[in-house]
C-alpha positions in Angstrom: -13.6 -30.4 9.8 -16.5 -30.0 7.4 -16.4 -29.0 3.7 -17.8 -25.5 4.6 -14.9 -24.9 7.0 -12.4 -26.1 4.5 -13.8 -23.8 1.9 -13.7 -20.8 4.3 -10.0 -21.4 5.2 -9.1 -22.0 1.6 -10.7 -18.7 0.5 -8.9 -16.9 3.3 -5.5 -18.4 2.3 -6.2 -17.4 -1.3 -7.0 -13.8 -0.4 -3.8 -13.6 1.8 -1.7 -14.9 -1.1 -3.2 -12.4 -3.5 -2.4 -9.5 -1.1 1.2 -10.7 -0.7 1.6 -11.0 -4.5 0.3 -7.5 -5.0 2.5 -6.1 -2.2 5.6 -7.8 -3.7 4.8 -6.3 -7.0 4.4 -2.8 -5.5 7.7 -2.9 -3.6 9.9 -3.0 -6.7 12.8 -0.6 -6.4 12.1 1.3 -9.5 9.0 2.5 -11.2 8.2 2.1 -14.9 8.5 5.9 -15.4 12.1 6.0 -14.1 13.0 3.1 -16.3 11.5 4.8 -19.4 13.3 8.0 -18.5 16.6 6.2 -18.2 16.1 4.6 -21.6 15.4 7.9 -23.3 18.4 9.4 -21.5 21.0 6.7 -22.1 19.6 5.2 -25.4 19.7 1.8 -23.9 17.6 -1.3 -24.5 13.9 -0.5 -24.2 12.2 -1.8 -21.1 9.2 -4.0 -21.7 6.8 -3.7 -18.8 5.2 -6.7 -17.3 1.6 -7.1 -18.4 -1.0 -6.8 -15.6 -4.3 -7.0 -17.5 -6.7 -6.7 -14.6 -4.7 -4.0 -12.8 -4.2 -1.9 -16.0 -7.9 -2.2 -16.9 -9.0 -1.1 -13.4 -6.5 1.7 -13.4 -7.7 2.9 -16.8 -11.3 2.9 -15.8 -10.5 4.7 -12.5 -8.5 7.5 -14.1 -11.6 8.5 -16.1 -13.0 9.9 -12.9 -11.7 12.7 -10.6 -11.2 10.4 -7.6 -9.0 8.1 -9.8 -6.8 11.0 -11.0 -6.5 12.2 -7.4 -5.5 8.7 -6.3 -2.8 8.6 -9.0 -1.4 11.9 -7.8 -1.4 10.7 -4.2 0.5 7.6 -5.1 3.1 9.7 -6.9 3.4 12.1 -3.9 3.8 9.2 -1.5 6.4 7.6 -3.8 4.6 4.3 -3.6 5.8 2.0 -6.5 2.3 0.9 -7.3 -0.1 1.6 -10.1 -3.6 3.0 -9.5 -5.3 -0.2 -10.5 -3.0 -2.3 -8.2 -3.8 0.0 -5.3 -7.5 -0.3 -5.9 -7.3 -4.1 -6.1 -5.3 -4.3 -2.9 -7.9 -2.1 -1.2 -10.7 -4.3 -2.5 -9.0 -7.5 -1.4 -8.3 -6.1 2.1 -11.9 -4.9 2.4 -13.3 -8.4 1.5 -10.7 -10.0 3.8 -11.5 -7.7 6.7 -15.2 -8.3 6.3 -14.6 -12.1 6.2 -12.5 -11.9 9.4 -15.2 -9.8 11.0 -17.7 -12.5 10.0 -15.6 -15.2 11.5 -15.0 -13.3 14.8 -18.7 -12.5 15.0 -19.5 -16.2 15.0 -20.5 -16.5 11.4 -18.7 -19.9 11.0 -21.0 -21.4 13.6 -24.3 -20.3 12.0 -26.7 -23.3 11.9 -30.1 -24.4 13.0 -33.4 -22.7 13.1 -32.1 -19.5 14.6 -29.6 -18.9 11.8 -31.4 -15.7 10.7 -30.9 -14.1 14.1 -27.2 -15.3 14.2 -26.6 -13.9 10.7 -28.0 -10.5 11.8 -25.7 -10.5 14.8 -22.6 -11.0 12.5 -23.5 -7.9 10.4 -21.8 -5.4 12.7 -18.6 -7.5 12.7 -18.6 -7.7 8.9 -19.1 -4.0 8.6 -16.4 -3.0 11.0 -14.0 -5.5 9.5 -14.7 -4.3 6.0 -14.3 -0.7 7.1 -10.9 -1.4 8.7 -9.7 -3.2 5.5 -10.9 -0.4 3.3 -9.4 2.4 5.4 -6.1 0.8 6.2 -4.4 1.3 2.8 -5.9 4.8 2.5 -4.6 5.8 5.9 -1.2 4.3 5.0 -1.1 6.3 1.8 -1.9 9.5 3.6 0.7 8.8 6.2 3.4 8.1 3.7 2.5 11.2 1.7 2.7 13.4 4.8 6.0 11.9 6.0 7.5 12.4 2.6 6.3 16.0 2.3 7.7 16.8 5.8 11.0 15.3 4.9 11.1 17.2 1.6 10.4 20.5 3.3 13.1 19.9 5.9 15.6 19.4 3.0 14.6 22.5 1.1 16.9 24.9 3.0 20.0 22.7 2.4 19.0 22.2 -1.2 18.8 26.0 -1.7 22.2 26.5 -0.1 23.7 24.0 -2.5 22.1 25.6 -5.5 23.2 29.1 -4.4 26.8 27.9 -4.0 26.7 26.3 -7.4 25.3 29.4 -9.1 27.9 31.6 -7.5 30.6 29.2 -8.7 29.4 29.6 -12.3 27.0 26.6 -12.7 23.9 26.9 -14.8 20.6 26.3 -13.0 20.3 22.9 -14.7 23.8 21.9 -13.4 22.9 23.1 -10.0 19.8 20.9 -10.0 21.9 18.0 -11.1 24.3 18.6 -8.2 21.3 18.5 -5.9 20.2 15.2 -7.3 23.6 13.7 -6.7 24.7 15.3 -3.4 21.5 15.3 -1.2 19.6 12.3 0.1 16.1 11.2 -0.9 13.4 12.3 -1.4 14.6 15.7 -2.7 17.4 14.0 -4.7 14.9 11.7 -6.4 12.5 14.5 -7.3 15.2 16.8 -8.8 16.7 13.8 -10.6 13.4 13.4 -12.3 13.3 17.1 -13.2 16.8 16.9 -14.7 15.8 13.8 -16.7 12.7 15.4 -18.0 14.7 18.5 -19.2 17.3 16.2 -20.8 14.7 14.5 -23.0 13.4 17.9 -24.2 10.7 18.9 -21.7 10.9 22.7 -21.0 12.1 23.7 -17.6 8.9 25.5 -16.6 6.9 22.3 -17.4 9.3 20.1 -15.5 9.1 22.4 -12.5 5.3 22.4 -12.8 5.3 18.6 -12.7 7.5 18.8 -9.6 5.0 21.0 -7.8 2.2 18.7 -8.8 4.0 15.8 -7.2 5.1 17.8 -4.1 2.3 20.1 -2.8 4.7 22.3 -0.8 4.2 26.0 -0.3 7.9 26.6 0.0 8.5 24.7 -3.2 5.9 26.8 -5.0 7.7 29.9 -3.8 11.0 28.5 -5.2 9.5 27.5 -8.6 7.8 30.9 -8.9 11.1 32.7 -8.2 13.0 30.6 -10.8 10.3 31.2 -13.5 10.1 35.0 -12.8 13.9 35.2 -12.9 14.0 33.4 -16.3 11.4 35.9 -17.7 12.7 39.2 -16.3 16.3 38.5 -15.3 18.1 39.3 -12.0 20.5 37.7 -9.6 19.0 34.2 -9.0 21.6 33.4 -6.4 20.6 36.3 -4.2 16.9 35.5 -4.6 17.4 31.9 -3.6 19.5 32.9 -0.6 16.7 35.1 0.6 14.2 32.3 0.1 16.5 30.0 2.0 16.6 32.3 5.0 12.7 32.6 4.9 12.4 28.8 4.8 14.8 28.3 7.7 12.8 30.8 9.9 9.6 29.0 9.0 11.1 25.7 10.0 12.2 27.2 13.3 8.8 28.6 14.0 7.2 25.2 13.2 9.5 23.5 15.6 8.5 26.0 18.4 4.8 25.5 17.7 5.2 21.7 17.7 6.8 21.9 21.1 3.9 24.0 22.5 1.2 21.7 21.2 3.0 18.4 21.9 1.2 18.1 25.3 -2.2 18.4 23.7 -1.3 15.9 21.0 0.1 13.3 23.5 -3.1 13.8 25.7 -5.2 13.0 22.7 -3.3 9.8 21.8 -3.3 8.7 25.5 -7.1 9.2 25.8 -7.6 7.3 22.6 -5.5 4.3 23.7 -6.7 4.3 27.3 -10.1 2.6 26.6 -8.4 -0.3 24.8 -6.1 -0.7 27.8 -9.1 -0.8 30.1 -10.8 -3.5 28.0 -7.6 -5.7 28.1 -7.3 -5.3 31.9 -10.9 -6.0 32.5 -10.7 -9.1 30.2 -8.0 -10.6 32.5 -9.6 -9.4 35.7 -13.2 -10.4 35.0 -13.4 -12.3 31.7 -17.0 -13.4 32.3 -18.1 -9.7 32.5 -16.3 -8.8 29.2 -17.5 -11.8 27.3 -21.1 -10.6 27.8 -20.4 -8.3 24.8 -19.8 -11.4 22.6 -22.2 -14.0 24.0 -24.8 -15.2 21.5 -27.6 -14.0 23.7 -26.3 -10.5 24.3 -23.9 -9.7 21.4 -26.7 -8.1 19.4 -26.4 -5.2 21.9 -22.8 -5.7 23.0 -21.0 -5.5 19.6 -22.9 -2.4 18.4 -22.1 -0.7 21.8 -18.4 -1.4 21.2 -18.6 -0.1 17.6 -20.3 3.1 18.7 -17.8 3.6 21.5 -14.8 3.1 19.1 -16.4 5.5 16.6 -16.9 8.2 19.3 -13.3 7.7 20.5 -12.0 8.2 16.9 -14.1 11.4 16.5 -12.6 12.8 19.8 -9.1 11.9 18.7 -9.3 13.6 15.3 -10.9 16.7 16.9 -8.1 17.0 19.4 -5.5 16.5 16.6 -7.3 19.1 14.5 -7.3 21.6 17.4 -3.5 21.0 18.0 -2.7 21.4 14.2 -1.6 25.0 13.6 -0.6 26.3 10.2 2.6 28.3 10.1 
């Protein structure tokens, strides 16, 4: 094993360890915001956050731009316990690591001799696709977590409204009803209303706390609820009856969404099957006729084989997203 190979594997191990360290930091059970709110509420010992010079500097620079502010909101909406700078660093490390692995798989470690320029050119597609996968993986994970949390929140809204209506009819104030929601219902709706209650307890007005909630949870049903509460506080009225009507509307919308999901499930499953089928064909052909499949990766033909695979994968992804877009119906 030569010094170049040792250096390559050492760099790969260092990158993997860096990613693991950032992930461990990101999976802490509580965020710094929750700890500070608890301190202000309970007048406990102040929490001294751990210093992360690089991550804080990157996050500070990123939030100066619109995309950095949007990323910060997305992290809050997905409830990922990670700072903006930490997420950017993880994405950068995964991008470099993906490009490095693509370079290795493309034969970059074996580049030598007079034809090294040609071999380097043949590794460029592998580097690009590996870097693209490393860059898109955390972003797609963030979008997936954000969507899952929003769906779960919307499904809990009707039960939350019933609990608030019963509390208001029993003589609770609206703040006491929200506190009951934060204690009785499961996450994520309990976590969000716990934060609303904590913000109001430290002196933040209710309308501002509810506005912060709608910023974290981009739900149309939640916007309707917050608007009803704000209007009732301004002009008066029976809030329990208003919330009961909204609860009925939300339940009907959830029912219609379920019916639509059943009707389009066949199209969505067809899109997923058609996207996975080429990969299955490649695996089967590899075991049946390995020599034929290896023509895509042989040094003499991979300049054409690897780009062909990349273009095919790109077209499959476009077809998959188009089918999912067609099957996605707003209710």
